[in-house]
N, C-alpha and C positions, 0 to 999 in steps of 0.2 A: 508145454502141453502136456494133456493127460491121456493116458489109455483109452479115456472114452472118445476123443474127437476122431483120433486114427489110429488105428493097428498096423505098423508098420513089419510088415515080414520081412524072414533074411533074404538078403540080397543073394538070388542065386540063378543060374541059367534060365532062363524063362521058359516056359512049358506051355504050350497052348493048349486049350483043354479040348478034349476027346484026340481022337489020331487026325493025321494031316494025310495029306497026298503032294504036298509041296515039300522038296527037299530045301529049302529055303533056310536059312540060320535065323536063330531067334535071340534077341537081347533083349537083357532089364535093363533098361536105363537107368543114369545116374543121377537121383534128385536130392533135391534140397528142399527141407520142408520149413517154413516159419511159420508162428504163431502170433496174433496179437487176441487183444480181447472181442475184437470184433469176427476174425475171420482164421483157418488156416489156409498156408498157400502151399502148393507143391510146384515145386520148379524140375523141370526133366529136359535131361539133355538127348537130342532127338536129331542129330545132323544128318543133312539130309533128304527130310521126311518136308512135305509140302503141306500146306491145311487137306489139301482134299485128300492124301494119305493118312488123315488122323481120325480117328475115333474113340470118342469117350461115352461111356455107357454106364451106370448107375443101376444095379438088379440085386435086389436082397441083400441092399445095404455094402455091397461090396461094389467100388469105384473101381471100372476098368480102364484103362489108359493103352491103345495100339497105336501103331504106327509103322509103315510100311518106307521104306528106304530103297526109290525104285533105281535100277541103272541108269548111270548117268552118260549122256553121250558127248564124247569130248573127242577135239581135234588134235591131232598128233599122235607121237607114240607115247605109251603110256609107261613110265619108269616107273614108280610107286604109286600101290593102292593100298591104303590102310583100313579107310571103311566100307566095309561091308555093304554087299547089297541081303535085304530082308528084313524082318517085322524086330518090331520093339512091342513088347508087353510086360505090363507093371498092374500089379493089383495092390489095392489099398481098403482095409475093413472100415465103412464110416459109420460113427455112432448118431445116435437119436440127438445129440446138441449142436448136430450140423444140419442147416436149412437147405434139405435136400431138392429143392424147388429153385435155388437162386445158384447152383453150381455154376460159373461160368468158366471159359477157356480163353487164351490166345497162345498162337504162335508167332513167335520173332525171332528170325539167324536161327533158324533149328533149336529153339529155346521154348518149351512148351510150360505156360503157367496156368495152372488150374487155380480158382478163388474159393473157397469153401467157406461162405460165411456162416456164422453159429444163430442158433437161434435164440430171439432177445427173450430173456424171461419177463415173464407179466410183472409190471411195476404195481406197486401198492397203490392205491388210490382210494379216494374217498368219495362215496359213492351220495349224493344229494338226493334229499328224501323230501318228496313234493306232498301239497296237499291234495289230496281229492283225486 
């Protein structure tokens, strides 16, 4: 992958834009990024997040992935809780080589997959000249 397709920011504690009135934790999900000739794929771990708790936005060439993990209702006495409730937030700069109109995402078992297809470059072709 070249720096032109997707710029990766250093991983650090996620900071929501602006000020927040909520005291919930905000996490930067772990991601794996793969590239083929046709697309760049971002795979993000967001355990406990449901489809209706995920938001993906593209604005000014910034791809923003957000998710919210709501509290789980469990029966029985809680012995250990390592998954915290809160928000997931990760941002990437998307270059002009990505087809921004055809970005797609799926969420399966807490793993978000975002597919960023590359723009197909114009292919050389011969133009037929017709009489009249």
